Structure formats: structure tokens, C-alpha cells
GUNU-199227 format. One record per residue: residue in three letters; chain; x, y, z of N, C-alpha, C, O in turn. Coordinates in pm, 1 decimal. Layout:
('ALA', 'A', (X, Y, Z), (X, Y, Z), (X, Y, Z), (X, Y, Z))
...
end
This chain:
('MET', 'A', (1850.7, -349.8, -700.4), (1769.3, -343.4, -820.9), (1719.4, -201.3, -843.1), (1691.8, -127.4, -748.5))
('ALA', 'A', (1709.1, -166.5, -965.7), (1664.6, -32.0, -1000.6), (1514.1, -18.5, -982.3), (1441.7, -118.0, -977.8))
('GLU', 'A', (1468.7, 104.3, -972.0), (1326.9, 129.9, -947.9), (1238.4, 79.1, -1060.6), (1124.2, 40.9, -1035.1))
('GLY', 'A', (1286.6, 77.4, -1183.2), (1206.5, 35.3, -1296.3), (1215.4, -113.0, -1327.9), (1170.5, -156.0, -1434.1))
('ASP', 'A', (1272.3, -191.5, -1238.4), (1286.8, -335.0, -1263.6), (1150.5, -401.1, -1280.8), (1058.4, -374.3, -1203.6))
('PRO', 'A', (1136.9, -488.0, -1382.2), (1008.5, -554.3, -1404.3), (980.0, -662.7, -1300.2), (864.5, -699.4, -1278.7))
('ILE', 'A', (1084.5, -713.7, -1236.0), (1068.8, -818.4, -1134.4), (1166.3, -788.4, -1021.3), (1282.4, -755.1, -1045.0))
('ARG', 'A', (1118.1, -800.4, -899.5), (1203.2, -777.7, -782.2), (1192.9, -896.5, -687.9), (1088.8, -961.4, -678.1))
('ILE', 'A', (1301.8, -923.2, -619.5), (1303.0, -1022.9, -512.8), (1313.4, -945.6, -382.3), (1409.2, -871.6, -360.2))
('ILE', 'A', (1213.1, -963.6, -295.6), (1205.5, -887.3, -172.5), (1206.5, -983.1, -53.5), (1112.8, -1061.2, -37.3))
('PRO', 'A', (1310.2, -978.6, 29.7), (1312.4, -1063.7, 149.4), (1226.8, -1001.8, 260.0), (1223.8, -880.0, 277.1))
('HIS', 'A', (1157.8, -1087.2, 334.1), (1076.7, -1043.9, 448.3), (1119.5, -1124.3, 570.4), (1126.0, -1247.2, 566.0))
('ARG', 'A', (1148.1, -1055.2, 677.2), (1189.6, -1121.5, 800.6), (1066.8, -1161.3, 881.0), (967.2, -1089.0, 885.0))
('GLY', 'A', (1075.4, -1276.8, 944.4), (967.2, -1322.8, 1030.3), (980.8, -1266.7, 1170.2), (1044.2, -1163.1, 1190.2))
('VAL', 'A', (922.1, -1334.1, 1266.4), (925.2, -1287.1, 1405.0), (1064.4, -1296.4, 1465.4), (1094.4, -1228.7, 1563.7))
('ASP', 'A', (1148.9, -1379.6, 1407.4), (1287.6, -1388.8, 1451.4), (1375.7, -1413.8, 1329.5), (1326.9, -1415.3, 1216.5))
('ASP', 'A', (1504.1, -1433.2, 1352.1), (1596.6, -1451.2, 1239.6), (1590.7, -1590.0, 1177.8), (1661.1, -1616.8, 1080.5))
('ASP', 'A', (1508.6, -1678.2, 1232.0), (1501.0, -1816.3, 1183.5), (1385.4, -1841.5, 1088.0), (1367.0, -1954.6, 1043.1))
('CYS', 'A', (1306.5, -1738.4, 1055.3), (1194.2, -1760.0, 964.0), (1164.1, -1632.6, 886.6), (1209.1, -1523.9, 922.6))
('GLY', 'A', (1087.5, -1648.1, 780.1), (1048.9, -1534.3, 697.9), (998.2, -1580.8, 563.2), (951.9, -1693.9, 548.8))
('SER', 'A', (1007.0, -1493.3, 464.7), (965.5, -1528.1, 329.1), (1048.3, -1448.4, 229.7), (1111.0, -1347.9, 263.1))
('VAL', 'A', (1046.1, -1496.4, 107.6), (1110.4, -1427.1, -3.1), (1001.6, -1406.0, -108.1), (941.1, -1501.8, -156.2))
('GLU', 'A', (977.9, -1280.7, -142.6), (870.8, -1244.2, -235.7), (928.7, -1214.5, -373.3), (1028.7, -1143.8, -386.4))
('VAL', 'A', (864.5, -1269.5, -475.1), (896.2, -1233.4, -613.3), (783.4, -1140.8, -657.3), (668.4, -1183.0, -670.1))
('TRP', 'A', (817.8, -1013.1, -680.5), (721.9, -908.5, -712.1), (730.6, -873.9, -860.3), (839.6, -863.4, -916.5))
('PHE', 'A', (614.0, -856.2, -922.8), (606.3, -827.2, -1066.2), (550.9, -686.2, -1088.6), (444.2, -652.6, -1037.2))
('ALA', 'A', (622.4, -604.6, -1164.2), (581.2, -466.3, -1190.3), (456.4, -457.8, -1277.0), (387.2, -356.0, -1276.0))
('ASP', 'A', (426.8, -564.2, -1352.4), (311.5, -559.3, -1442.6), (178.5, -586.1, -1372.2), (74.7, -596.2, -1437.6))
('GLY', 'A', (181.2, -597.5, -1240.0), (56.6, -613.1, -1165.3), (18.4, -755.3, -1131.7), (-79.4, -778.5, -1060.6))
('ARG', 'A', (95.1, -851.2, -1182.3), (65.4, -990.3, -1145.1), (81.6, -1007.2, -994.9), (155.8, -933.7, -929.9))
('LYS', 'A', (11.4, -1104.4, -941.9), (19.5, -1133.2, -799.2), (160.1, -1181.6, -763.7), (217.3, -1264.8, -834.0))
('SER', 'A', (214.3, -1129.6, -655.9), (346.0, -1172.5, -608.5), (342.9, -1319.7, -569.0), (238.3, -1374.7, -534.5))
('VAL', 'A', (459.4, -1381.2, -574.9), (475.3, -1519.6, -530.9), (569.4, -1516.5, -410.9), (676.6, -1456.2, -416.4))
('ARG', 'A', (528.5, -1581.9, -302.8), (612.0, -1586.6, -182.7), (656.3, -1729.1, -155.1), (580.4, -1824.7, -170.8))
('PHE', 'A', (780.7, -1740.0, -113.7), (836.6, -1866.9, -70.1), (866.2, -1851.5, 79.0), (952.9, -1773.6, 118.6))
('TYR', 'A', (793.5, -1926.3, 160.4), (807.2, -1916.7, 305.2), (916.9, -2009.6, 353.0), (931.7, -2121.5, 303.8))
('TRP', 'A', (994.4, -1961.1, 450.6), (1102.8, -2042.7, 502.9), (1105.6, -2037.5, 655.0), (1065.5, -1939.5, 717.8))
('ASP', 'A', (1154.5, -2146.5, 710.8), (1176.8, -2155.8, 854.5), (1291.1, -2252.5, 875.6), (1282.3, -2368.7, 835.9))
('ASN', 'A', (1397.6, -2206.7, 937.3), (1513.7, -2292.3, 958.2), (1496.7, -2388.3, 1074.2), (1580.8, -2475.9, 1094.3))
('LEU', 'A', (1388.6, -2373.6, 1152.0), (1360.8, -2467.1, 1260.8), (1257.8, -2569.3, 1212.3), (1139.9, -2537.7, 1196.3))
('VAL', 'A', (1303.5, -2689.6, 1189.8), (1218.0, -2793.6, 1133.0), (1093.3, -2815.9, 1217.9), (986.2, -2843.4, 1163.9))
('SER', 'A', (1105.6, -2804.7, 1347.9), (992.1, -2830.6, 1437.5), (877.0, -2732.6, 1419.0), (764.7, -2761.7, 1460.2))
('ARG', 'A', (902.4, -2616.8, 1357.7), (796.4, -2517.5, 1334.8), (738.8, -2523.8, 1194.2), (646.4, -2448.7, 1163.0))
('ARG', 'A', (789.1, -2608.9, 1110.8), (739.2, -2615.1, 972.5), (609.4, -2694.5, 967.1), (610.1, -2815.4, 944.1))
('LEU', 'A', (499.3, -2625.8, 988.5), (368.9, -2691.5, 987.3), (317.3, -2711.4, 845.2), (241.9, -2805.1, 818.9))
('ASN', 'A', (357.0, -2625.0, 755.3), (315.7, -2634.0, 615.8), (423.9, -2709.4, 538.4), (541.6, -2674.4, 547.8))
('PRO', 'A', (386.3, -2811.6, 462.5), (487.6, -2887.5, 388.6), (559.5, -2806.5, 280.9), (663.7, -2849.7, 231.5))
('ASN', 'A', (506.0, -2689.7, 243.3), (570.3, -2604.4, 143.0), (675.7, -2512.3, 203.8), (745.9, -2443.1, 130.1))
('THR', 'A', (688.2, -2509.7, 335.5), (788.3, -2426.8, 401.5), (924.3, -2494.7, 389.1), (937.8, -2614.1, 415.8))
('VAL', 'A', (1023.6, -2418.4, 348.8), (1156.8, -2472.3, 321.8), (1260.4, -2396.4, 405.8), (1224.3, -2312.7, 488.5))
('THR', 'A', (1388.1, -2426.0, 384.3), (1493.7, -2351.4, 451.5), (1510.8, -2216.0, 382.8), (1460.1, -2194.6, 272.7))
('ARG', 'A', (1582.1, -2125.9, 448.0), (1606.5, -1993.1, 391.0), (1679.4, -2004.2, 257.3), (1643.1, -1937.5, 160.4))
('GLU', 'A', (1781.0, -2087.8, 252.7), (1858.6, -2104.1, 129.5), (1771.2, -2157.0, 15.7), (1782.1, -2111.1, -98.0))
('GLN', 'A', (1684.8, -2253.4, 46.7), (1596.2, -2308.5, -56.0), (1497.9, -2203.2, -105.7), (1469.1, -2196.9, -225.2))
('ALA', 'A', (1446.1, -2120.7, -15.2), (1352.1, -2015.3, -54.1), (1420.0, -1914.8, -147.8), (1360.5, -1870.8, -246.2))
('ILE', 'A', (1544.1, -1879.1, -116.5), (1618.3, -1786.3, -201.6), (1643.1, -1848.7, -338.8), (1629.5, -1781.7, -441.2))
('GLU', 'A', (1679.5, -1976.5, -340.6), (1702.9, -2045.3, -468.4), (1576.3, -2050.6, -552.5), (1580.7, -2025.6, -673.0))
('LYS', 'A', (1463.0, -2083.1, -489.7), (1336.3, -2092.0, -563.8), (1293.9, -1955.2, -617.3), (1249.4, -1944.3, -731.6))
('ALA', 'A', (1307.6, -1851.2, -535.4), (1270.0, -1716.3, -578.4), (1359.1, -1669.2, -693.4), (1311.2, -1609.4, -789.8))
('THR', 'A', (1487.7, -1696.6, -682.2), (1582.2, -1656.4, -786.6), (1553.1, -1730.2, -916.9), (1556.8, -1670.5, -1024.5))
('ALA', 'A', (1524.3, -1859.3, -907.5), (1494.0, -1937.2, -1027.5), (1366.9, -1885.6, -1095.5), (1362.9, -1872.8, -1217.8))
('LEU', 'A', (1263.5, -1856.1, -1016.5), (1139.4, -1803.5, -1074.0), (1163.7, -1668.3, -1139.8), (1117.8, -1644.3, -1251.5))
('ALA', 'A', (1235.4, -1580.3, -1071.3), (1262.4, -1447.6, -1127.2), (1341.0, -1457.4, -1257.5), (1310.4, -1387.1, -1353.9))
('ARG', 'A', (1441.4, -1543.6, -1261.0), (1520.0, -1560.6, -1384.8), (1433.7, -1614.1, -1498.6), (1442.8, -1566.5, -1611.7))
('ALA', 'A', (1350.3, -1712.7, -1468.4), (1263.8, -1770.5, -1571.8), (1167.6, -1665.4, -1626.8), (1144.6, -1658.7, -1747.5))
('GLU', 'A', (1111.9, -1583.9, -1538.2), (1018.5, -1480.4, -1583.2), (1091.0, -1370.6, -1661.4), (1036.5, -1317.7, -1758.3))
('LEU', 'A', (1211.9, -1336.4, -1620.6), (1290.2, -1237.6, -1696.7), (1326.1, -1291.6, -1835.1), (1324.5, -1217.3, -1933.2))
('ASP', 'A', (1358.5, -1421.1, -1842.8), (1387.1, -1482.7, -1972.8), (1266.3, -1473.9, -2065.0), (1280.7, -1449.1, -2184.7))
('LYS', 'A', (1145.3, -1494.3, -2008.6), (1023.5, -1483.3, -2089.3), (1006.9, -1341.4, -2143.0), (963.7, -1322.5, -2256.7))
('LEU', 'A', (1041.4, -1241.4, -2060.8), (1029.8, -1102.2, -2106.0), (1132.6, -1070.3, -2214.0), (1104.4, -995.6, -2307.6))
('ASP', 'A', (1252.9, -1128.0, -2200.2), (1359.7, -1102.6, -2296.7), (1340.5, -1178.6, -2426.9), (1387.5, -1134.9, -2531.9))
('ASN', 'A', (1271.2, -1293.0, -2420.7), (1253.0, -1379.1, -2537.8), (1106.7, -1416.0, -2556.6), (1071.5, -1533.5, -2546.2))
('PRO', 'A', (1021.1, -1319.0, -2583.9), (878.2, -1350.7, -2601.3), (857.4, -1438.4, -2725.7), (923.9, -1422.4, -2828.1))
('GLU', 'A', (763.6, -1530.2, -2712.4), (737.8, -1621.3, -2825.8), (633.1, -1565.9, -2918.2), (599.3, -1629.1, -3018.3))
end
């Protein structure tokens, strides 16, 4: 992504390769949204924690929806 992108998806690695988060960052100053993931089901203490693939899908869907809003303001 280019430096001037209005929205960025930033992956964050956890303590090992089995967990982390995917951040949707907004250039306009809005608070970032993070999707936490852990591929080890036994460590998922929070019901909102998903698999890595699901976190990437959710972050991508949010970023696309927000970009669509910027491209097609009502």
C-alpha cells in the first residue's frame, strides 16, 4: 500500500506464529479496529478471537466497505 492510503491493513504477530492480530488503520484519525486471532482453540479465551484466515477476511471486508464509503459518499 502506498504511503497516502486512506486505509491500511496491518498484520501484527503475537508471541508465536499461532496468534496475533490484523489492524485496520484509518488515515483520517479514526480509531483502528483490530481483529485478534489464535489458531490454537485451547487459547481462545475471548469469544471474539478467530482463526488467522477469519481475521484477514474480516479486516479485508471492513477495509473494502470503508473504501467504498469514501468512493461513494452519500
